[in-house]
N, C-alpha and C positions, 0 to 999 in steps of 0.2 A: 690631209685626210684625218678625220676625227670620228670617233665612235660616240660622240656626245649627242645621242639622239634617243628619244623615248622608245621603250620596247614594249609598251602595253602591259605593265605589271599587274594591272587590276586593282592596285591600291592607290592611295592619294593622300592629300593633306590631312584628312581626318582619321586615317587608319591608325590603329594602335599597335603596339608591339605584339600583343596577343593576337590581333587580327592577322598579321603577316606570318605568324608562327603556326596558325591553325593548320593541322594536318602534318606538321613537320616534327619528327621525333628526333631529339638530340641525345637520346640515351647513349652513353658511351663516349660522347664528345667532351673535350675539355676546352673551356673558354677562359681567356684572361681578359679582364675588364679593368683598366686603370680608372681610378676614381669611381669604382663601382658601388659606392655606398652613399652617394649623395646625388640629388637631382636626376638628370637623365641616366647617369650611371647606375643608380639604385634601381630604377625601373628596368633598365637593360638587364641587370643581374637577375632581378625577380623573374622577368619573362623567360630568359634563357634557362634558368633553373627549373621553372615550371614545365618547360618543354623537355626536361630530362638531362640537360647538360650539367657537368660538374664545373663550377665557376670559381676561378682563382681571382681574388680581389686584392691586389697590392695597394696598400693604403698609407698615406702620409700620416694619418691620425688613426691608428689601429683601434684605440679605445672607442672612438666615435663610430668607426666602421662596425665593430663588434655589436654595439648597441643597435645600429641601424639595420643590420642584417640578421639579428637574433632570431627572427621568425621565418627565415628563408632556409630551407633544407638544401644540402648539396653545395654549400659555399665554403671556401677555404680562404683564410686571411693571411696576409704577410705584410711586412714593412717595406715601404718604398717611398722615397722622396725624389721626384723627377728633377728637381733643381740641384741635386747632389749626385754627381756621377759615381762616386764611391758607393752610394746607396743603390743606385741603378745596377751597378756591376754585382754588388753583393746579393741583391734579390735574384738577378738572372742566374748567377752561379748556384744559389741554393736550389732554384727550380731545376736547372739542368742536372744537378746531382741526383734528382729523383728519377731520372731516366724516362720521364714521360714526354709525349709529344703534345703539341698544341694544335687544335683544329680551328679555333676561332680566336682572333686577338683583336680587341676593340680598344684603340687608343683614345679614350674618352676624357681623361682628366685634363683640366685646363684652368687657367686664370684669365681674367678679362679686365682690360682697362685699369690695371693696377697702378698705384703710384710708382714713380721711378724706383726700381729696386735692382740691385746687382747681386748676382750669385756666382759661385765658382770663381773663375779668374776674371771677374768683372763683366760677365755676360748680362745683357738686358734680360730681366726675369721672364717676360712673356715668351720671348724667342727661345730662351733656355728651357723653360718648363714645358711649354706646349709643343715645341719642335725638337730641340736637341736632346732632351731627356728621353722622349719616345724614340728618336732616331737611334740613340745608343742602346735602348732597351731591346728594340726589335733586332738590331744587328747582333747583340749579345745572345739573344734567344734563338737566333737563326737555326742552330742544329735541331731544336725542338720543333720549330715551324716546318722545316724541310722533312723531318722524319715521317710525318704522316702522309706526305705526298699530295695533299689537297687542301692545305690550310688557306684561310682568308685573313688578311690583315686589313682592318678598317680604321682609317684615320679621320677622326671627327674634326672637320673644318667648320666653316660658318660662312654665311653671306658677308660676314665681316671681312672676308678676304678682299672685298671690293674697296676697302679703305686704303690698301697699300699693296703694291707689288713688292718683291724683294728689293731692299735698299742695298744694292751690291756695294756701294761705296761707304755705307755707314750701317752695317748690320746691327751694331750694338747701340745705336742712338747716342754716340759719343759727341755728336754735334748739335745736341738739343733734343729733348725728349718730348714726345707726344703720345699719350697713353692709347689713343685710338689708332693712330698709325702703327704703333708697336703691336697692338692686337691684330690689326689687319695683316701686317707682315707675317706674324706667327701663323695666322690661319691660311695665308697663301702658302707658307712653308709646309703646313700639314697636307695641303692638296698636292703640291709638287712631290712631296715624299712618296705619296701613293703611286704617282706616275712612274717614278724611277724604281721604286721597290718592285712594282709589277713587271717592269721591263727586265730587271735583273733576276727576279724570282720565278717567273712563269715556267722556265724550263725545268724547275724543280717541283712544279705543281702548285706553287704558292702564288695567289693572286691578291691584288690590293685595290681598294676603293677608298675614295674620300667622299665627304658629304656635308651638306648643310642640314642640320636637324630641324630647323624652323625657329621661330621666335617663341621662347618659353621663359617664364619667370621662375628661376631656380636660384640656389645659392651662388651660381656663377656671377650674379650681380652684386656680390657682397662689397665690392669696392666702389660702387656707385652711390652717390647721394640721392635721397628721395627727390630733391628738386630737379636733378638732372633727368631722372626717369619720367617725372611729370612733364618736363620740357620736351622729351621725346614723344610724349603721348602714349607711353606704356601704361602708366597708372594715374589715378587721380590723387588729389592731395591727401586722401586718407589711406593710400596704398592699395586701392582696389584696381584690378586689371581693367584697362580701357581698350586696348588694341584688339579688335575682333578677329584679327588674323593670327593671334597668338595660339599656341597649342598647349594642351595639358602635358604633363610629363609622360603619360602613357602614349600620347601621340608623338611627342618629341623624340622618344626612344625608338619609334618605329623604323625610321630610315636606316639607322645603324644596324638594327637587328635584321632588317630586310637585306641590306647589303652583305651581311655576314652569312645569311642562310638561304637566300632565294635560289631555287633551282634555275630560274630564268637567267641568272647571271653566270651559269656554267660556261666556261670557255672565254669569258670576258674579263677585263681588268684594266686598271689604270684610269678609271673613269670617275667622274664627280656625279654624285647623286643628290636629289632632294625630293621631298614628298613621296618617298618610296618609289622612285623612278630615276632613270638616268636623266640628268639635267641637260638642257640645251645650252649652247654657247650664247653669251649675252654681252653686249658692249654698252647697254643703256640701263635704265632702271627696271627693266622687265626681269622676271625670275631667270635664273640660270647661273652659269659660271663664266667668269672672265677668261678670255683666251690665255692670258699670261699665267693663270693658275694651273693650267694643264699643258703647258708648253714643254715638250720633251727636252729641248736644249737647256732651258732654265732648270728643269728637274735634275738633269745630269750635273749641271754646274753646282747646284745647291748641295747635291749629294757629296760631291768632292770636297766642298768647303766644310760640310757638317762632319765628314769623316776626319778631316784634318783637325777640327776643333775638339772633337770628342775622343779621338784615338780609336774609334770603333768602326769597323767596316768588314762585314762578313764576306765581301766579294772582292777583296783586294787580291 
């Protein structure tokens, strides 16, 4: 039984973050947006702040974040490196010390197709940064999420999850590295995280969703050579966008903002979204989410492993 079916959101591929927030007043709400100063994160921060939310942006590069966010009111910056568990814990503890609750949390920061890099105790960097860092952060911030009684946690996944299920026998790519398979595993992990967090958190009023934001040219592609993106048909030899299905950053931010705020999602959770709608299950090249990325048993298994690796688990 799955709830992966469209609900008639009224929005779609071309909707923008401002479109989905029309008529929604976020005054008095507190949002945390990781990576909220670049690419989709920047547009997400701008749209939420415009709707009245106070947005906390934990940033690996605070100076760059300060410059990027200088003209947006209602934003608060802090230091956070998702690839460093001590940094994650320090940020979370600083926030908890303020006594505030969190209404919206958007786990947006990510790296994609990076060269083989090891962080912490030898973890593969994409799995560590995109998944384990956010896993530890949300668990550490759990008291603030549960305090409000109705928080939503949004895990930004990708259609890239189709590139790999969880590699249970070689999570850290110790038997040979493939940058795209590593990205795919990390994005599948983002989706499974939302499934299990929702299962564990819904009795406290906390619901979770994952999503594919769409194809967008942003700084996420920083690790890709131009020739590779030309080969994918994303850009031409001069760097101009070619793919007609690509979204603008304003459109790309829409699904995560919709998942975080839509009244139509009240009472729902643990679902994968795309194009401002709940995605259908898909096992071929059509849009949708692979069944393995929303499988409850896999989600529970990954949660246990992630808790062991990070030492963080708000539900133990």
